[in-house]
C-alpha positions as CSV (number, residue, x, y, z in Angstrom):
1,X,0.0,0.0,0.0
2,X,1.3,3.4,-0.9
3,X,0.3,6.6,1.0
4,X,0.3,10.0,-0.6
5,X,1.9,12.4,1.9
6,X,1.3,15.8,0.3
7,X,-0.2,18.9,1.7
8,X,0.1,22.6,1.1
9,X,1.4,25.2,3.5
10,X,-2.1,26.7,3.0
11,X,-3.2,24.2,5.6
12,X,-1.8,26.5,8.3
13,X,-4.1,29.3,7.3
14,X,-7.1,27.0,6.7
15,X,-6.8,25.7,10.2
16,X,-6.5,29.2,11.7
17,X,-9.7,30.3,10.1
18,X,-11.5,27.0,10.8
19,X,-10.8,27.4,14.5
20,X,-11.2,31.1,14.8
21,X,-14.9,31.0,15.8
22,X,-13.7,29.1,19.0
23,X,-11.5,32.0,20.1
24,X,-12.8,33.4,23.4
25,X,-14.5,36.7,23.1
26,X,-14.3,37.8,26.8
27,X,-12.1,40.5,28.1
28,X,-9.3,38.0,29.0
29,X,-8.8,37.1,25.3
30,X,-5.5,38.3,23.9
31,X,-4.6,37.9,20.2
32,X,-0.9,38.5,20.0
33,X,0.9,39.4,16.8
34,X,4.6,39.9,16.7
35,X,7.1,40.7,14.0
36,X,10.9,40.9,13.9
37,X,14.0,39.8,12.1
38,X,17.6,40.4,11.6
39,X,19.9,42.2,9.1
40,X,23.0,40.1,8.4
41,X,25.9,41.3,6.2
42,X,28.4,38.6,5.1
43,X,31.8,39.4,3.5
44,X,33.4,36.2,2.3
45,X,37.0,35.7,1.0
46,X,37.8,32.3,-0.6
47,X,41.5,31.6,-1.0
48,X,40.6,29.1,-3.7
49,X,37.6,30.0,-5.9
50,X,34.9,27.3,-5.8
51,X,34.1,28.0,-9.4
52,X,30.8,28.9,-11.0
53,X,29.5,32.2,-12.1
54,X,29.1,35.2,-9.8
55,X,25.4,34.4,-9.0
56,X,26.0,30.8,-8.1
57,X,25.5,29.7,-4.5
58,X,28.9,28.0,-4.1
59,X,30.9,31.1,-3.3
60,X,28.2,32.5,-0.9
61,X,27.4,29.6,1.4
62,X,29.6,26.7,2.6
63,X,28.4,23.3,1.3
64,X,30.2,20.0,0.7
65,X,30.1,20.6,-3.1
66,X,31.7,24.0,-2.8
67,X,35.0,22.5,-1.9
68,X,37.0,22.3,-5.2
69,X,38.9,19.2,-6.2
70,X,41.1,21.1,-8.6
71,X,42.6,24.4,-7.5
72,X,42.0,27.0,-10.2
73,X,44.2,29.5,-8.4
74,X,41.6,32.3,-8.3
75,X,40.7,34.0,-5.1
76,X,37.2,35.3,-4.7
77,X,35.7,38.1,-2.6
78,X,31.9,38.3,-2.2
79,X,29.5,40.3,0.0
80,X,25.8,39.7,0.5
81,X,22.8,40.2,2.7
82,X,21.0,37.0,1.8
83,X,21.0,35.5,5.3
84,X,18.9,38.4,6.6
85,X,15.6,37.2,7.9
86,X,12.1,38.4,8.6
87,X,9.6,36.5,10.9
88,X,6.1,36.9,12.3
89,X,4.1,35.0,14.9
90,X,0.4,34.9,15.7
91,X,-1.0,33.6,19.0
92,X,-4.7,32.9,19.5
93,X,-6.4,31.8,22.8
94,X,-8.5,28.8,21.8
95,X,-10.8,26.8,24.0
96,X,-8.6,27.2,27.1
97,X,-5.5,26.5,25.0
98,X,-3.3,28.5,22.6
99,X,-2.9,28.2,18.9
100,X,0.2,29.7,17.4
101,X,1.6,30.1,13.9
102,X,5.2,31.1,12.9
103,X,6.5,32.2,9.5
104,X,10.1,33.1,8.6
105,X,11.8,34.2,5.3
106,X,15.4,34.8,4.2
107,X,16.7,36.0,0.9
108,X,18.8,33.0,-0.3
109,X,16.3,31.7,-2.8
110,X,17.5,29.6,-5.8
111,X,16.1,29.9,-9.3
112,X,16.7,28.3,-12.7
113,X,17.7,30.1,-15.9
114,X,16.5,29.1,-19.4
115,X,19.1,26.4,-19.6
116,X,17.9,24.8,-16.3
117,X,20.9,25.9,-14.2
118,X,20.3,26.9,-10.6
119,X,21.4,30.4,-9.5
120,X,21.0,32.4,-6.3
121,X,19.0,35.6,-6.4
122,X,17.8,38.0,-3.8
123,X,14.2,36.7,-3.9
124,X,12.5,35.9,-0.5
125,X,12.7,32.2,0.5
126,X,10.3,30.7,3.1
127,X,12.4,28.9,5.8
128,X,9.5,28.1,8.2
129,X,5.8,28.1,8.2
130,X,4.0,26.0,10.8
131,X,1.1,25.9,13.2
132,X,1.3,24.6,16.8
133,X,-1.6,23.5,18.9
134,X,-2.1,21.1,21.9
135,X,1.3,19.4,21.5
136,X,1.1,19.1,17.7
137,X,3.1,21.0,15.1
138,X,2.0,21.0,11.4
139,X,3.9,22.7,8.6
140,X,7.4,23.3,7.4
141,X,10.3,23.5,9.9
142,X,13.4,21.7,11.1
143,X,13.3,17.9,10.9
144,X,12.6,16.1,14.2
145,X,15.9,14.3,13.8
146,X,17.9,17.3,14.9
147,X,18.6,18.7,18.4
148,X,18.7,22.5,17.7
149,X,20.5,23.3,21.0
150,X,23.5,21.3,19.8
151,X,24.1,23.6,16.8
152,X,27.4,25.5,17.2
153,X,27.6,29.2,16.8
154,X,29.4,29.8,13.5
155,X,29.2,32.6,10.8
156,X,27.9,30.4,8.0
157,X,24.3,29.2,8.7
158,X,24.8,25.9,6.9
159,X,26.8,24.6,9.9
160,X,29.9,22.4,10.0
161,X,30.1,19.4,7.7
162,X,28.4,16.4,9.4
163,X,25.5,18.5,10.7
164,X,21.8,17.5,10.2
165,X,20.2,20.5,8.7
166,X,16.9,20.0,6.8
167,X,13.7,22.0,6.9
168,X,10.7,20.1,5.5
169,X,6.9,19.5,5.8
170,X,5.9,17.4,8.8
171,X,3.3,16.5,11.4
172,X,4.8,16.2,14.9
173,X,3.6,15.4,18.4
174,X,5.6,16.3,21.4
175,X,5.1,15.7,25.1
176,X,6.9,17.4,28.1
177,X,7.7,15.1,31.0
178,X,9.5,15.6,34.3
179,X,12.8,14.3,32.8
180,X,12.6,15.9,29.4
181,X,10.6,15.6,26.2
182,X,9.4,13.0,23.6
183,X,8.8,13.6,19.9
184,X,7.0,11.5,17.3
185,X,6.7,12.7,13.7
186,X,5.8,11.8,10.1
187,X,7.7,13.9,7.6
188,X,7.8,14.6,3.9
189,X,9.4,11.7,1.9
190,X,12.0,12.2,-0.7
191,X,14.7,9.9,-2.1
192,X,18.0,10.8,-3.8
193,X,20.1,8.6,-6.0
194,X,23.5,8.4,-7.7
195,X,23.3,6.8,-11.1
196,X,25.9,4.7,-12.9
197,X,27.2,7.8,-14.6
198,X,27.7,9.6,-11.3
199,X,24.8,12.0,-11.8
200,X,22.3,12.7,-9.0
201,X,18.5,12.8,-9.1
202,X,15.7,12.8,-6.7
203,X,12.3,11.2,-6.4
204,X,9.5,12.9,-4.3
205,X,6.4,11.3,-5.8
206,X,3.8,9.4,-3.8
207,X,5.7,7.6,-1.1
208,X,5.3,6.4,2.5
209,X,6.1,9.2,4.9
210,X,9.4,9.1,6.9
211,X,8.9,8.2,10.5
212,X,11.1,9.8,13.2
213,X,11.0,9.5,17.0
214,X,13.2,11.3,19.6
215,X,13.7,11.5,23.3
216,X,15.4,14.5,24.8
217,X,16.7,14.6,28.4
218,X,17.2,17.9,30.2
219,X,19.5,18.3,33.3
220,X,21.1,21.1,35.2
221,X,24.3,20.4,33.3
222,X,22.7,20.6,29.9
223,X,20.7,18.2,27.6
224,X,21.2,15.3,25.2
225,X,18.9,13.6,22.8
226,X,18.6,10.2,21.0
227,X,16.6,10.1,17.7
228,X,15.8,7.3,15.3
229,X,14.4,7.3,11.8
230,X,12.8,4.7,9.5
231,X,12.2,5.5,5.8
232,X,11.6,3.9,2.5
233,X,14.0,4.6,-0.3
234,X,12.1,4.1,-3.5
235,X,13.3,4.5,-7.1
236,X,9.7,4.8,-8.4
237,X,10.6,3.8,-11.9
238,X,12.7,6.9,-12.6
239,X,15.6,5.0,-14.0
240,X,13.5,2.4,-15.9
241,X,9.8,2.5,-16.4
242,X,7.9,0.0,-14.3
243,X,11.1,-0.9,-12.4
244,X,10.6,0.4,-8.9
245,X,13.1,-1.1,-6.7
246,X,12.7,0.0,-3.0
247,X,14.4,-0.7,0.3
248,X,13.7,0.2,3.9
249,X,16.5,1.9,5.9
250,X,17.1,3.5,9.2
251,X,19.3,5.9,11.1
252,X,20.2,6.9,14.7
253,X,21.5,10.2,16.0
254,X,22.8,11.3,19.4
255,X,23.2,15.0,20.1
256,X,23.4,17.5,23.0
257,X,24.9,20.5,24.8
258,X,27.0,20.1,27.9
259,X,27.3,23.2,30.1
260,X,30.8,24.1,31.5
261,X,31.9,26.7,34.0
262,X,31.9,30.4,33.0
263,X,29.3,30.0,30.2
264,X,31.6,27.6,28.2
265,X,29.9,24.6,26.6
266,X,30.4,21.6,24.4
267,X,28.0,20.8,21.6
268,X,28.0,17.6,19.6
269,X,26.1,15.4,17.1
270,X,27.0,11.8,16.0
271,X,24.8,10.1,13.4
272,X,24.9,6.7,11.7
273,X,22.6,4.8,9.3
274,X,21.9,3.6,5.8
275,X,19.0,6.1,5.2
276,X,20.7,9.2,6.6
277,X,22.4,10.7,3.5
278,X,19.7,13.2,2.5
279,X,19.7,14.7,6.0
280,X,23.5,15.3,6.2
281,X,24.9,18.7,5.3
282,X,22.4,19.5,2.6
283,X,22.4,16.2,0.8
284,X,26.2,15.8,1.0
285,X,25.6,12.2,-0.3
286,X,22.7,10.5,-2.0
287,X,20.5,7.9,-0.2
288,X,21.4,5.1,-2.6
289,X,23.3,4.1,-5.7
290,X,21.3,2.8,-8.7
291,X,22.5,0.8,-11.7
292,X,21.2,0.7,-15.2
293,X,18.7,-2.0,-14.4
294,X,17.1,0.1,-11.7
295,X,18.5,-1.9,-8.8
296,X,19.4,0.2,-5.7
297,X,21.9,-0.2,-2.9
298,X,21.5,2.0,0.2
299,X,24.4,4.3,1.2
300,X,25.9,3.8,4.7
301,X,26.7,7.1,6.3
302,X,28.5,8.2,9.5
303,X,28.7,11.9,10.3
304,X,29.0,14.3,13.2
305,X,30.8,17.2,14.8
306,X,32.2,18.5,18.1
307,X,32.2,22.1,19.1
308,X,33.7,23.9,22.1
309,X,32.6,27.5,22.8
310,X,34.7,29.6,25.1
311,X,33.7,32.9,26.6
312,X,36.7,35.2,26.9
313,X,34.6,38.0,28.4
314,X,30.9,38.8,28.7
315,X,30.9,40.2,25.2
316,X,33.7,38.2,23.4
317,X,33.5,34.4,22.7
318,X,35.0,31.9,20.3
319,X,33.9,28.5,18.9
320,X,36.2,25.8,17.8
321,X,34.4,23.2,15.6
322,X,35.4,20.1,13.7
323,X,33.0,18.1,11.6
324,X,33.0,15.2,9.1
325,X,30.8,13.0,7.0
326,X,31.8,9.6,5.4
327,X,30.0,7.5,2.9
328,X,30.4,3.8,2.2
329,X,29.2,3.7,-1.4
330,X,28.8,0.8,-3.8
331,X,31.4,1.6,-6.5
332,X,30.4,-1.4,-8.5
333,X,27.3,0.7,-9.5
334,X,28.7,4.2,-9.6
335,X,32.0,5.7,-10.8
336,X,34.9,6.2,-8.4
337,X,34.6,10.0,-9.0
338,X,31.8,10.2,-6.5
339,X,32.4,11.8,-3.1
340,X,33.6,9.7,-0.2
341,X,34.6,12.0,2.7
342,X,34.0,15.6,3.7
343,X,35.5,17.4,6.7
344,X,35.6,21.0,8.0
345,X,37.2,23.0,10.8
346,X,35.9,26.4,12.0
347,X,37.5,28.9,14.4
348,X,35.9,32.3,15.1
349,X,35.8,35.3,17.4
350,X,32.5,37.0,18.0
351,X,31.8,40.3,19.7
352,X,28.6,41.7,21.0
353,X,28.8,45.5,20.9
354,X,25.2,45.7,22.0
355,X,22.3,43.5,23.1
356,X,20.9,43.2,19.6
357,X,24.1,43.2,17.5
358,X,27.2,41.0,16.9
359,X,30.3,41.1,14.7
360,X,32.3,37.9,14.0
361,X,35.4,36.9,12.1
362,X,35.7,33.2,11.2
363,X,38.4,31.0,9.5
364,X,37.1,27.9,7.8
365,X,39.0,25.0,6.3
366,X,37.1,22.4,4.2
367,X,38.4,19.0,2.9
368,X,36.9,16.8,0.3
369,X,37.9,13.3,-1.0
370,X,36.6,11.2,-3.8
371,X,36.4,7.4,-4.0
372,X,39.4,7.4,-6.4
373,X,41.6,9.2,-3.8
374,X,41.6,12.6,-5.4
375,X,41.0,15.4,-3.0
376,X,40.7,19.1,-2.6
377,X,40.4,21.8,0.0
378,X,39.0,25.2,0.6
379,X,40.2,28.0,3.0
380,X,37.7,30.8,3.7
381,X,37.5,34.0,5.8
382,X,34.1,35.2,6.7
383,X,33.2,38.5,8.4
384,X,29.6,38.7,9.5
385,X,27.7,41.5,11.2
386,X,24.2,41.0,12.6
387,X,21.6,43.4,13.9
388,X,18.3,42.0,15.3
389,X,15.1,44.0,15.4
């Protein structure tokens, strides 16, 4: 049996208007609307150009694919405001409970030209849109697999290599308990494949939703979480008509933040599984390899990072971060020019001149290795300034 798991973000607004007659009309009722955002200016200097035209995304945001294998010897300097954000919330009292919605945009949208190539423009891009009511969350936001408190503070919003960083449509239930919190979710399905020629493609047609569960423990010394995922990887006949090979896979992820004296802290994530690939560092690897007959083989992944944040003073702090992602791919089905290993190191100094502003300088080193042993690296300086409003 196949289940169609598709819904529009319009469901959030439909539900708001459906429930609105239930909003209490007495003098205690409070409808709260809030708006805010941040202005972020990034100046990025790449010691080795990642290639691509000036409007490509590679020189503007750190991704696994932005690490060049061949050094073309061209330094690049870019500046942009695309990680600026706008958000709004709406809270409604509803039958002794509260219904809330959240929406957030940035300006890092991608678009395709007449030849089908993807470029980055200044168009608004929706990051989040979800509704929360009575322990349920419905809409688009971060996958349940992640522990947001474990994210390190670095200048590039994509995070270190090895991070789990996906926002997608989901239906999630969470329950607060004395020791922490539990989460159960079904999320939007999508499968990515590497073909025999080394090209990547995705399948997001009718599929069974992806199932994720998580427990998060909170203590005085910090928190840690353990999440599991079960999902079907389905070729859906994209390689060969009527040939729809499919396999079930799973993953597990442990993450957390440990509080240390004087505001210092350790943050970490360690993940492993054969259905993890799409969730790691913006699809660093594909979920499976697929041969010319349509037969698939799931990609085994291990990924993670460790971050230490040290506070020099009340307004100066630094993060030291190392991360990596490794794939065990079936090279009998794909060429040896596919990626095998990614790693990154981040060191920064961030200063808060005011309560709503920060300025940070960060050095980043990225490493990339192919299955055939060829490798490349990227060194980058990024100066970021943020003002929140």
